[in-house]
C-alpha positions as CSV (number, residue, x, y, z in Angstrom):
1,M,123.8,44.8,-89.3
2,K,123.2,48.1,-87.5
3,L,119.6,47.0,-86.9
4,F,120.7,43.7,-85.5
5,I,123.2,45.3,-83.1
6,S,120.6,47.9,-82.0
7,L,118.1,45.1,-81.3
8,V,120.6,43.1,-79.3
9,F,121.5,46.2,-77.3
10,L,117.8,46.9,-76.6
11,V,117.2,43.3,-75.5
12,L,120.2,43.4,-73.2
13,M,119.1,46.8,-71.8
14,F,115.6,45.6,-71.0
15,S,116.6,42.3,-69.7
16,S,118.9,44.0,-67.2
17,C,115.9,45.9,-65.9
18,Q,114.1,42.7,-65.1
19,Q,116.0,42.0,-61.9
20,P,114.6,39.6,-59.4
21,P,113.1,41.3,-56.3
22,S,115.6,42.3,-53.6
23,Y,113.2,41.3,-50.9
24,K,111.7,38.1,-49.6
25,E,108.3,37.6,-51.1
26,F,105.5,36.5,-48.9
27,P,104.2,33.0,-49.8
28,W,100.5,33.7,-50.5
29,K,98.2,30.8,-51.4
30,P,95.8,31.3,-54.3
31,Y,92.3,32.4,-53.3
32,S,89.6,29.7,-53.2
33,Q,86.3,29.4,-51.4
34,K,87.4,26.0,-50.2
35,A,90.5,27.5,-48.5
36,V,88.3,30.0,-46.8
37,E,85.9,27.3,-45.6
38,E,88.7,25.1,-44.3
39,S,90.2,28.0,-42.4
40,I,86.9,28.8,-40.8
41,A,86.4,25.2,-39.9
42,H,89.7,25.4,-38.0
43,K,88.7,28.7,-36.4
44,K,91.5,30.5,-38.2
45,P,91.2,34.1,-39.5
46,V,91.8,34.8,-43.2
47,V,93.6,37.7,-44.9
48,I,92.8,38.0,-48.6
49,D,94.9,40.3,-50.8
50,F,93.2,41.4,-54.0
51,W,95.9,42.5,-56.5
52,A,96.6,42.8,-60.2
53,S,99.8,42.5,-62.2
54,W,99.4,45.9,-63.8
55,C,99.0,47.6,-60.3
56,P,102.1,49.6,-59.2
57,N,100.6,50.0,-55.6
58,C,100.3,46.2,-55.4
59,R,104.0,45.8,-56.2
60,D,104.8,48.6,-53.7
61,M,102.8,46.7,-51.0
62,D,104.8,43.5,-51.8
63,R,108.1,45.4,-51.6
64,A,107.5,47.7,-48.6
65,V,104.9,45.9,-46.5
66,F,104.5,42.2,-47.2
67,S,108.3,41.7,-47.3
68,R,108.9,42.8,-43.8
69,P,109.8,40.0,-41.3
70,D,107.5,41.4,-38.6
71,I,104.5,41.5,-40.9
72,Q,105.4,38.1,-42.4
73,A,105.5,36.6,-38.9
74,K,102.0,37.9,-38.1
75,L,100.6,36.8,-41.5
76,S,102.1,33.3,-41.0
77,Q,99.6,32.9,-38.0
78,V,96.5,33.3,-40.2
79,T,95.4,31.9,-43.6
80,T,96.7,34.1,-46.3
81,L,95.1,34.1,-49.7
82,R,95.7,36.2,-52.8
83,M,93.2,36.8,-55.5
84,D,94.5,37.9,-58.8
85,V,92.0,40.3,-60.4
86,T,94.2,41.2,-63.4
87,N,91.7,39.8,-65.9
88,Q,88.6,41.8,-64.9
89,D,86.6,40.3,-67.8
90,D,86.8,36.8,-66.3
91,P,83.4,35.9,-64.8
92,R,85.0,34.2,-61.8
93,V,87.0,37.3,-61.0
94,Q,84.0,39.5,-61.4
95,R,81.9,37.2,-59.1
96,I,84.5,37.1,-56.3
97,A,85.2,40.9,-56.6
98,D,81.5,41.6,-56.3
99,Q,81.2,39.2,-53.4
100,F,83.8,41.1,-51.5
101,G,82.8,44.6,-52.8
102,I,86.2,45.2,-54.4
103,E,86.3,48.5,-56.2
104,G,90.1,48.8,-56.7
105,V,93.4,47.2,-56.0
106,P,95.2,46.7,-53.8
107,T,92.5,45.8,-51.4
108,V,93.2,43.6,-48.4
109,V,90.2,42.0,-46.6
110,F,90.3,40.5,-43.1
111,L,87.9,37.8,-42.0
112,N,87.6,36.7,-38.4
113,S,87.7,33.1,-37.4
114,H,84.0,32.8,-38.1
115,G,84.4,34.1,-41.7
116,K,82.9,37.5,-41.0
117,E,84.7,40.5,-42.4
118,I,86.3,42.9,-40.0
119,E,85.2,46.0,-42.0
120,N,87.2,48.6,-40.2
121,A,90.3,46.6,-40.9
122,R,89.9,46.6,-44.7
123,V,93.0,48.1,-46.4
124,I,92.5,49.9,-49.7
125,G,95.4,51.2,-51.7
126,F,99.0,51.5,-50.5
127,V,99.5,51.8,-46.8
128,T,102.6,52.0,-44.6
129,P,103.8,49.0,-42.7
130,A,102.6,50.7,-39.5
131,E,99.1,51.2,-40.9
132,F,99.0,47.6,-42.1
133,M,100.0,46.3,-38.6
134,Q,97.2,48.3,-37.1
135,A,94.7,46.6,-39.5
136,L,96.3,43.2,-38.6
137,A,95.9,43.9,-34.9
138,L,92.1,44.1,-35.3
139,L,92.1,40.3,-35.8
140,N,92.7,40.2,-32.0
141,I,94.7,37.0,-32.2
142,F,98.3,38.3,-31.7
143,K,100.1,38.4,-28.3
């Protein structure tokens, strides 16, 4: 009986730690080459967020950067795609990570309206909201 009560206590304790986020998550679309091509056909820049479920800095970017209304307003003006690289053994993940030269997460890649990467805009690791806004500004589409 003590074991059962201990297990129930542990389950309740851990379930209380799994609170929903207290911030508004950004509605990323899953990465696909087709989505990139459609965006380029419409002359729309693309922002690709490479992330992994095990990555604490990725969660910090969601919480501190991508949840901000000012950043969400800017991101809503471009095509926003998210590539999950959690399963690094997946050949598709490896191929896309190699294509974009992803060496770690989080990494955010910015493509202009012609599909060419704006290399000096690339964000690697956690950055502040101000630093992310500077990278976004390099897309040169915001008024």
